[in-house]
SELOLO-316267 format. One line per 5 residues: number of its first residue (from 0); for each residue x, y, z of C-alpha. Coordinates in Angstrom, 2 decimals. Layout:
<pavexs>
NUM) X:Y:Z  ...;
</pavexs>
This chain:
<pavexs>
0) -12.64:-6.95:-41.62  -15.28:-8.02:-38.82  -14.40:-11.00:-37.06  -16.72:-14.06:-37.62  -19.08:-14.52:-34.44;
5) -19.83:-18.37:-34.71  -20.12:-21.55:-32.47  -16.27:-21.91:-33.18  -15.59:-18.62:-31.19  -17.25:-19.87:-28.02;
10) -14.38:-21.27:-25.86  -14.42:-22.89:-22.52  -11.58:-22.57:-20.33  -10.91:-25.08:-17.47  -10.23:-23.69:-14.12;
15) -6.54:-23.15:-14.27  -6.60:-21.82:-17.84  -9.09:-19.35:-17.02  -6.95:-17.94:-13.75  -3.92:-17.92:-16.01;
20) -5.85:-16.12:-18.86  -7.11:-13.52:-16.61  -4.91:-13.29:-13.41  -6.27:-9.77:-12.58  -9.72:-11.02:-11.70;
25) -8.33:-13.18:-8.94  -5.17:-11.00:-7.50  -5.26:-7.74:-9.00  -2.25:-6.65:-10.90  0.76:-8.82:-11.52;
30) 3.69:-6.53:-10.74  7.42:-7.21:-9.85  7.29:-6.85:-6.02  8.02:-3.46:-5.97  4.76:-2.38:-4.64;
35) 2.74:-4.05:-1.42  -0.14:-4.52:-3.55  1.46:-6.61:-6.44  0.31:-10.13:-7.16  2.99:-12.05:-5.41;
40) 2.01:-10.72:-2.13  -1.71:-11.52:-2.85  -0.53:-15.13:-3.43  1.15:-15.27:-0.15  -1.71:-13.66:1.59;
45) -4.38:-16.24:-0.02  -2.31:-18.93:1.60  -1.43:-17.40:4.95  -5.13:-16.14:5.44  -6.14:-20.13:5.58;
50) -3.76:-20.42:8.25  -5.15:-17.21:10.22  -8.72:-18.78:9.65  -7.50:-21.95:11.64  -6.03:-19.86:14.43;
55) -8.97:-17.85:14.81  -11.30:-20.68:14.91  -9.14:-21.91:17.88  -6.59:-24.41:16.36  -2.77:-23.87:16.44;
60) -1.00:-20.96:18.13  1.80:-20.99:15.76  2.62:-20.38:11.93  6.09:-21.05:10.33  6.88:-18.95:7.41;
65) 10.03:-18.99:5.08  10.69:-16.92:2.14  13.79:-17.41:0.18  14.92:-17.15:-3.50  11.41:-16.65:-4.59;
70) 9.99:-19.54:-2.85  7.51:-19.28:-0.11  6.62:-22.10:2.61  3.68:-21.49:5.08  3.05:-24.19:7.65;
75) 0.32:-23.97:10.45  -0.56:-26.35:13.26  -4.64:-26.15:12.80  -6.59:-29.31:12.10  -5.29:-30.08:8.71;
80) -7.29:-30.57:5.56  -9.21:-33.58:5.56  -6.87:-35.99:3.44  -9.33:-37.27:1.12  -10.10:-33.77:0.09;
85) -6.77:-32.11:-0.37  -6.79:-32.67:-3.99  -10.31:-31.13:-4.23  -9.46:-27.88:-2.10  -6.46:-27.29:-4.38;
90) -7.65:-27.83:-7.65  -11.43:-27.60:-7.91  -12.98:-24.19:-8.01  -15.86:-23.46:-5.30  -14.68:-26.13:-3.03;
95) -13.70:-25.48:0.59  -14.93:-25.68:4.09  -15.84:-21.77:4.28  -19.23:-22.56:2.75  -20.10:-23.92:6.20;
100) -20.40:-21.14:8.64  -20.41:-23.42:11.42  -16.70:-24.66:10.53  -15.50:-21.09:9.46  -17.82:-18.46:10.96;
105) -15.45:-15.21:10.69  -13.02:-16.01:8.05  -11.29:-13.95:5.57  -9.80:-16.31:2.96  -12.15:-16.36:-0.24;
110) -14.41:-19.45:-0.50  -13.00:-21.98:-2.71  -11.20:-19.69:-4.94  -7.95:-18.33:-3.37  -5.75:-21.34:-2.80;
115) -6.70:-22.51:-6.36  -5.52:-19.21:-7.99  -2.14:-19.58:-6.11  -1.88:-23.13:-7.53  -2.40:-21.96:-11.25;
120) -0.18:-18.97:-11.07  2.93:-20.91:-9.51  5.31:-22.79:-11.61  5.56:-25.20:-8.30  2.92:-25.84:-5.73;
125) 3.10:-28.50:-3.11  0.42:-28.95:-0.50  0.77:-31.33:2.57  -1.56:-32.11:4.92  -0.83:-33.77:8.48;
130) -4.05:-35.29:10.09  -4.28:-37.79:12.69  -1.07:-39.41:12.32  -1.26:-39.47:8.41  0.22:-37.14:5.85;
135) -1.21:-36.58:2.40  1.01:-34.68:-0.31  0.30:-33.44:-3.84  2.46:-31.28:-6.19  1.40:-29.06:-9.04;
140) 2.89:-27.05:-11.79  0.95:-24.02:-13.35  -2.02:-26.09:-11.92  -1.35:-29.02:-13.74  -0.78:-32.32:-11.50;
145) 2.73:-33.51:-11.20  2.79:-35.83:-8.19  -0.17:-37.39:-6.33  1.45:-39.32:-3.33  -0.48:-41.88:-1.35;
150) -1.45:-41.27:2.20  1.51:-42.31:4.59  1.93:-42.34:8.31  3.53:-39.49:10.02  4.60:-38.43:13.63;
155) 4.33:-34.70:12.65  1.81:-32.54:14.43  -1.57:-31.68:12.64  -1.60:-28.68:10.27  -1.19:-27.92:6.75;
160) 2.01:-26.99:4.92  2.25:-25.31:1.31  5.27:-24.56:-0.47  4.98:-22.53:-3.83  6.97:-20.47:-6.28;
165) 5.29:-17.95:-8.19  5.42:-18.35:-11.90  8.02:-16.39:-13.65  6.36:-16.46:-16.76  3.65:-14.28:-15.31;
170) 5.61:-12.43:-12.43  8.73:-11.39:-14.49  11.86:-10.92:-12.49  9.68:-10.45:-9.14  11.46:-10.11:-5.95;
175) 9.82:-10.73:-2.53  10.49:-7.48:-0.33  10.94:-8.42:3.07  9.91:-5.27:4.59  6.60:-5.60:3.07;
180) 6.21:-9.26:4.28  7.32:-8.20:7.72  4.92:-5.36:7.86  2.08:-7.79:6.92  3.08:-10.57:9.58;
185) 3.23:-7.94:12.33  -0.13:-6.79:11.52  -1.19:-10.37:11.78  0.14:-10.77:15.28  -1.27:-7.33:16.22;
190) -4.84:-8.60:15.35  -4.46:-12.16:16.71  -3.12:-11.74:20.18  -1.45:-14.94:21.37  -0.36:-16.23:17.96;
195) 3.25:-16.77:17.09  4.57:-16.23:13.71  8.10:-17.40:13.00  9.22:-15.69:9.78  12.79:-16.75:8.57;
200) 13.63:-17.83:11.88  12.61:-14.46:13.60  9.39:-14.57:16.00  6.78:-12.04:15.94  4.25:-11.96:18.90;
205) 1.89:-9.46:20.42  0.37:-9.29:23.84  -1.47:-5.82:23.57  -3.05:-6.30:20.37  -3.88:-2.68:18.34;
210) -2.15:-0.84:21.20  1.01:-2.49:20.20  0.22:-1.82:16.29  -0.28:1.94:16.81  2.77:2.20:19.30;
215) 4.83:0.60:16.60  3.52:2.60:13.55  2.99:6.03:15.07  5.22:8.27:13.02  5.04:11.02:15.73;
220) 4.49:10.99:19.53  0.87:10.89:20.71  -0.74:13.91:22.68  -2.31:11.78:25.32  -2.00:8.06:26.11;
225) -3.62:5.66:23.70  -7.16:4.98:24.13  -7.46:1.19:23.94  -11.09:-0.22:23.69  -12.23:-3.67:23.12;
230) -15.62:-5.40:22.64  -16.88:-8.52:21.22  -15.87:-8.53:17.47  -14.38:-5.06:17.81  -11.03:-3.58:19.06;
235) -10.07:0.13:18.56  -6.91:2.33:19.54  -7.27:6.04:19.07  -4.77:9.07:19.85  -4.10:12.35:18.24;
240) -0.58:13.95:17.41  0.89:16.99:16.12  1.33:16.14:12.65  -0.86:17.02:9.73  -3.24:14.49:8.00;
245) -5.14:11.53:9.31  -3.81:8.23:9.97  -5.89:5.00:10.11  -5.10:1.39:10.20  -8.14:-0.53:9.36;
250) -8.82:-4.34:9.47  -11.69:-6.93:8.98  -11.38:-10.35:10.08  -7.60:-9.93:10.61  -7.26:-8.52:6.95;
255) -5.48:-5.30:6.30  -8.18:-3.15:4.57  -5.87:-0.64:3.16  -8.43:1.09:1.15  -10.87:1.30:4.15;
260) -14.65:0.87:3.34  -17.90:0.57:5.20  -16.19:0.25:8.59  -13.78:3.16:8.31  -16.71:5.44:7.16;
265) -18.64:4.44:10.06  -15.69:4.72:12.39  -15.11:8.49:11.24  -18.88:9.11:11.84  -18.86:7.43:15.06;
270) -15.69:9.41:16.62  -17.01:12.85:15.34  -20.51:12.01:16.95  -19.42:10.70:20.25  -16.68:13.73:20.69;
275) -19.44:16.18:20.01  -21.83:14.46:22.29  -18.99:14.42:24.99  -18.06:18.06:25.00  -21.76:19.12:24.05;
280) -20.19:21.38:21.35  -21.03:21.15:17.49  -17.38:20.87:16.60  -16.10:20.93:13.22  -15.49:17.51:11.53;
285) -12.09:18.34:10.17  -11.05:19.80:13.72  -11.96:16.58:15.54  -10.29:14.52:12.98  -7.10:16.61:12.54;
290) -3.91:14.54:13.39  -5.90:11.73:14.54  -3.97:8.25:14.56  -6.16:5.15:15.08  -6.45:1.57:14.39;
295) -9.65:-0.28:14.12  -10.34:-4.19:13.83  -13.89:-5.72:13.42  -14.77:-9.33:12.53  -18.05:-9.83:10.53;
300) -19.79:-12.90:9.51  -19.54:-13.44:5.45  -17.55:-10.26:4.86  -17.99:-8.70:1.35  -15.08:-7.29:-0.26;
305) -14.81:-4.99:-3.32  -12.19:-6.95:-4.92  -10.29:-10.21:-4.58  -7.39:-8.55:-3.01  -9.96:-7.61:-0.03;
310) -8.36:-3.97:0.58  -12.03:-2.44:0.82  -14.98:-3.70:2.73  -18.23:-3.23:0.95  -20.27:-5.02:3.47;
315) -23.31:-2.88:4.78  -24.37:-5.58:7.40  -22.53:-7.37:10.15  -24.56:-10.55:10.38  -27.06:-12.60:8.27;
320) -29.43:-11.24:10.73  -28.94:-7.73:9.19  -27.07:-5.69:12.09  -25.60:-2.76:10.57  -21.93:-2.28:10.81;
325) -22.52:1.54:11.04  -24.94:0.89:14.00  -22.61:-1.50:15.54  -19.57:0.74:15.42  -21.50:3.91:16.46;
330) -23.10:2.19:19.49  -19.79:0.75:20.52  -18.08:4.03:20.53  -20.77:6.21:21.66  -20.97:3.94:24.96;
335) -16.99:3.17:25.54  -15.17:5.93:24.24  -17.57:8.32:25.91  -17.02:6.25:29.28  -13.09:6.46:28.77;
340) -13.26:10.28:28.58  -15.54:10.54:31.61  -13.11:8.37:33.65  -9.77:10.13:32.23  -10.66:13.70:32.38;
345) -6.74:14.77:31.85  -6.95:12.99:28.54  -10.18:14.57:27.67  -8.79:18.13:28.45  -5.66:17.35:26.01;
350) -7.98:16.09:23.13  -10.26:19.21:23.55  -7.14:21.71:23.44  -5.87:19.71:20.39  -9.35:20.32:18.74;
355) -9.39:23.98:19.60  -5.93:24.56:18.18  -6.94:22.80:14.87  -9.97:25.09:14.90  -7.62:28.25:15.41;
360) -5.51:27.04:12.74  -8.30:26.40:10.15  -9.94:29.78:10.76  -6.59:31.55:10.55  -6.19:30.30:7.06;
365) -9.70:30.13:5.92  -9.87:33.28:4.05  -6.35:32.45:2.23  -8.16:29.06:1.23  -10.94:31.04:-0.38;
370) -8.28:33.51:-2.17  -6.10:30.52:-3.20  -8.84:28.79:-4.70  -10.05:31.72:-6.71  -6.29:31.96:-7.87;
375) -6.26:28.58:-8.94  -9.22:29.13:-11.12  -7.88:32.27:-12.70  -4.45:30.72:-13.49  -6.38:28.09:-15.38;
380) -4.71:24.97:-13.84  -5.83:22.63:-16.59  -4.13:24.68:-19.28  -1.05:26.23:-17.65  0.43:23.88:-15.17;
385) -1.48:20.37:-15.46  -1.61:18.55:-18.33  -4.22:16.22:-17.20  -5.01:12.47:-18.11  -8.67:11.19:-19.04;
390) -9.04:8.57:-16.20  -8.34:9.31:-12.48  -7.76:7.25:-9.15  -11.03:8.34:-7.14  -13.35:7.80:-10.10;
395) -12.19:5.20:-12.67  -11.82:1.81:-10.96  -10.76:-0.26:-13.64  -8.08:2.24:-14.64  -7.23:3.37:-11.17;
400) -4.04:1.58:-10.30  -2.16:2.89:-13.65  -3.10:6.51:-12.97  -0.02:8.78:-12.34  1.10:12.23:-12.44;
405) 4.71:13.42:-13.13  5.93:16.42:-11.31  8.59:18.05:-13.44  11.02:21.03:-13.35  10.66:23.61:-16.13;
410) 8.86:23.45:-19.69  11.60:21.60:-21.40  11.20:18.44:-19.25  7.41:18.51:-18.91  7.11:19.27:-22.80;
415) 9.11:15.89:-23.43  6.78:13.92:-20.91  3.85:15.43:-22.31  4.50:14.44:-25.79  5.66:10.91:-24.86;
420) 3.02:10.07:-22.18  -0.15:7.63:-22.24  -2.99:10.54:-22.03  -5.39:8.15:-20.62  -3.63:7.40:-17.33;
425) -0.53:9.77:-17.17  -0.62:13.37:-16.03  2.13:16.13:-15.95  2.68:19.01:-13.72  5.08:21.61:-14.26;
430) 7.11:23.45:-11.38  8.32:26.91:-11.96  11.94:26.82:-10.29  12.93:25.41:-7.02  9.97:24.93:-4.50;
435) 10.35:26.53:-1.03  11.82:24.77:1.81  8.51:24.13:3.85  10.22:22.91:7.20  9.27:24.67:10.17;
440) 6.32:26.47:8.23  2.64:26.22:9.05  -0.15:25.30:6.78  -0.76:28.67:5.67  2.14:28.37:3.18;
445) 0.28:25.61:1.26  -2.23:28.17:0.16  -0.14:31.49:0.24  2.57:29.78:-2.13  1.34:29.46:-5.60;
450) 3.28:26.56:-6.77  2.20:24.34:-3.69  -1.32:25.75:-3.89  -1.71:24.68:-7.41  -0.09:21.45:-6.56;
455) -2.51:20.51:-4.01  -5.25:21.33:-6.15  -3.86:19.26:-8.97  -3.82:16.24:-6.62  -7.16:17.01:-5.09;
460) -5.92:16.38:-1.64  -7.00:19.17:0.30  -9.84:17.27:1.87  -7.74:14.20:2.45  -6.61:11.19:0.44;
465) -10.03:9.87:-0.61  -10.06:12.37:-3.35  -6.44:11.85:-4.60  -6.78:11.96:-8.38  -3.63:9.75:-9.40;
470) -2.48:6.62:-7.62  1.32:7.17:-8.05  2.58:10.66:-7.51  6.16:10.79:-9.39  8.72:13.38:-8.71;
475) 10.55:13.45:-12.18  13.59:15.59:-11.99  17.20:15.76:-13.51  19.74:13.23:-11.79  21.98:16.28:-11.02;
480) 22.50:18.29:-7.42  19.50:21.02:-8.37  17.37:17.72:-9.33  18.26:15.99:-5.92  17.52:19.29:-4.14;
485) 14.17:19.62:-5.76  13.25:15.93:-4.68  14.10:16.60:-1.18  12.28:20.03:-1.02  9.18:18.29:-2.57;
490) 9.63:15.19:-0.13  9.60:17.53:2.69  6.44:19.31:1.63  4.34:16.13:1.26  5.84:14.68:4.66;
495) 5.17:17.75:6.50  1.55:18.72:5.33  0.46:15.52:3.53  2.11:12.67:5.24  -0.81:10.10:4.36;
500) 0.41:10.24:0.56  3.82:8.69:1.80  2.56:6.30:4.23  0.00:4.82:1.80  2.67:4.25:-0.96;
505) 1.72:6.89:-3.39  5.02:8.79:-3.79  7.62:7.68:-6.03  11.06:8.98:-7.81  11.19:8.43:-11.24;
510) 14.54:6.88:-12.51  15.82:7.96:-16.06  18.79:6.60:-17.71  22.14:8.18:-17.26  23.65:6.73:-20.58;
515) 22.81:5.44:-23.86  25.03:2.83:-25.39  24.15:1.91:-29.06  25.63:0.48:-32.16  23.80:0.05:-35.62;
520) 22.11:-3.03:-34.34  21.08:-2.28:-30.96  20.25:0.29:-28.24  20.59:0.04:-24.56  19.79:2.58:-21.91;
525) 21.77:2.40:-18.79  20.92:3.63:-15.48  24.06:3.15:-13.57  27.78:2.90:-14.30  27.59:-0.99:-13.74;
530) 24.69:-1.03:-16.55  26.86:0.91:-18.81  29.96:-1.42:-18.53  27.78:-4.38:-19.18  26.25:-2.51:-22.39;
535) 29.66:-1.93:-23.69  30.83:-5.30:-23.11  27.61:-6.75:-24.99  27.69:-4.62:-27.75  31.40:-4.94:-28.47;
540) 34.31:-2.34:-29.26  33.62:1.31:-30.04  29.90:1.68:-29.40  28.21:5.16:-29.35  28.02:6.35:-25.67;
545) 25.63:9.37:-24.93  25.51:10.59:-21.35  22.07:12.20:-20.62  22.25:15.64:-18.70  18.80:16.50:-18.19;
550) 15.19:15.19:-18.92  14.58:18.13:-21.30  17.25:17.01:-23.80  15.74:13.35:-23.96  13.44:13.27:-27.10;
555) 10.00:12.29:-26.90  10.41:9.19:-28.90  12.99:8.07:-26.36  11.09:9.14:-23.28  8.20:6.62:-24.38;
560) 10.79:3.83:-23.37  11.31:5.37:-19.78  7.55:5.81:-18.74  5.93:2.89:-20.52  5.66:-0.48:-19.20;
565) 9.38:-0.71:-18.32  9.18:2.40:-16.03  11.61:2.15:-13.30  10.21:3.99:-9.96  11.76:4.27:-6.55;
570) 9.01:4.20:-3.85  9.27:6.84:-1.07  8.54:4.97:1.99  8.86:5.20:5.69  9.99:2.55:8.07;
575) 8.41:1.89:11.08  11.20:3.38:13.42  11.21:6.56:11.24  9.98:9.53:12.99  8.96:12.30:10.57;
580) 9.51:15.20:12.95  13.34:14.13:13.69  13.91:13.14:10.10  12.70:16.67:8.82  14.71:18.50:11.78;
585) 17.86:16.87:10.88  17.85:17.10:7.09  16.00:20.15:6.61  16.46:21.98:9.98  19.31:24.47:11.06;
590) 22.82:23.29:9.56  24.16:21.61:12.71  27.57:20.31:13.27  26.07:16.74:13.46  24.38:17.30:10.02;
595) 27.82:18.47:8.75  29.49:15.50:10.04  26.94:13.26:8.48  27.39:15.05:4.93  31.01:14.60:5.34;
600) 30.95:10.98:6.20  28.72:9.97:3.24  30.04:12.02:0.58  30.87:10.22:-2.66  33.54:11.84:-4.75;
605) 32.88:11.39:-8.62  36.23:10.63:-9.69  35.30:11.83:-13.49  35.02:15.27:-12.02  38.29:15.32:-10.52;
</pavexs>
């Protein structure tokens, strides 16, 4: 029966109802805090960006932040919101000072929307403005007014304080991960030299901007001293290392644009053009950019981002006068990077040798690459190894975040997942046996080894992360010794040859239940001994207990529970102090006495086995 379309079907939602009804329009996905782009971090950024905008306009050199038990407090020492407008800026859409470019020339906070979204999506939202010896405080819940206190005298310094708690009816069982917040706040101080951020009583400060950022985040040592260039509205830090892949940290008006955008494309073009011109050689693009590590920050008037989460810049022009971002960056590097290389011939020589080494390796494997591509076509990748999905990360914007590929061990496990999966967003790749330990090997092995060649082709990452077909690459193996070994071997492969996959948060491990505890009324799946004990206590005496030994023995009907909306994933991530080369050498290199001692000291004995 077709629904009746009449005047009664037309509805008008007020501002808070619209935000709560369509939160994805304002903060992207909801999430539980396990991913750095989950909604609770977008809420944090929307508030914090306003404080950063105050600092960028020259007001207040300190911001206080505390996060505990799901509650966030952010206090800046800027000008403070005009007291008569505190309610308007926190509860009226399209209200804010950023419409006046004289007051906020190069801001990142979204004009008139961001803070209202935080208000509507929080179970508690308190805003206080301290200004000229007075304070104004208003409290909301889910965007509804709870208290509107009159203006009173205050001896506290000017500024704005916001305290909010994300609504747990929307963000269910969420947890703020301190490492994600710490990374975010570190980036803010690198981009705002002279600003101090006190986060949970720990101070963050940077004297050298992007030079400090690159030093802190480099996963392997640079081959030459970092080239640090600064100009009006632009700052760049560049070096090369010995690792595979390209590493970029890009920012616009203090906002980390993790998905790049027009400024990153312009930067890549500018680096290639400048280096070709300097050496007067037609060097290959891939050789110049191989193993590059760089950070770039630009400031743009009225930036246009491709989504509310502001992770990708869409602007083509730098100013309302029509200055091209591309031309601005190309001209800057063409002059300043060129001058630096002329003044530092030793660095220029090291850089040229690095490019020439990349060229030699590329030519050494070019023939193998061609053969490998032909082999991938002949084995009919899409029929034998890969059960693909309909949507893809690099082409389908609306479904991008949900796309994932499960890398499984053997036909039985891949069969179970294939029958259980969402064919729109979930793909399956089946391994044949244990993969090779790639530690100490060159990139030739990626093409010479059939499994790795086909896996690379399935992910579409030969030319870089821009073409990655799935947002989440999930290793799905049994939770036994062999399964753990396969996880380690695959992680080694990605860290060695495609480290960006890990650095940008695309690699995960699938958790599957160890036990099924059930009675006639209820079934509980348990992922640990503790969960099993709790399930037994909940269901009462003598429930049926099944221990799953492998993915292949879990029926497709049951598998649907484990790869659907309640999927449990462990993110494979790197801390800033992690050095990839040292990690791989310790865990995957020669079996040294040091590693033997580590294994013995950390050995856990399963009492059930004894």
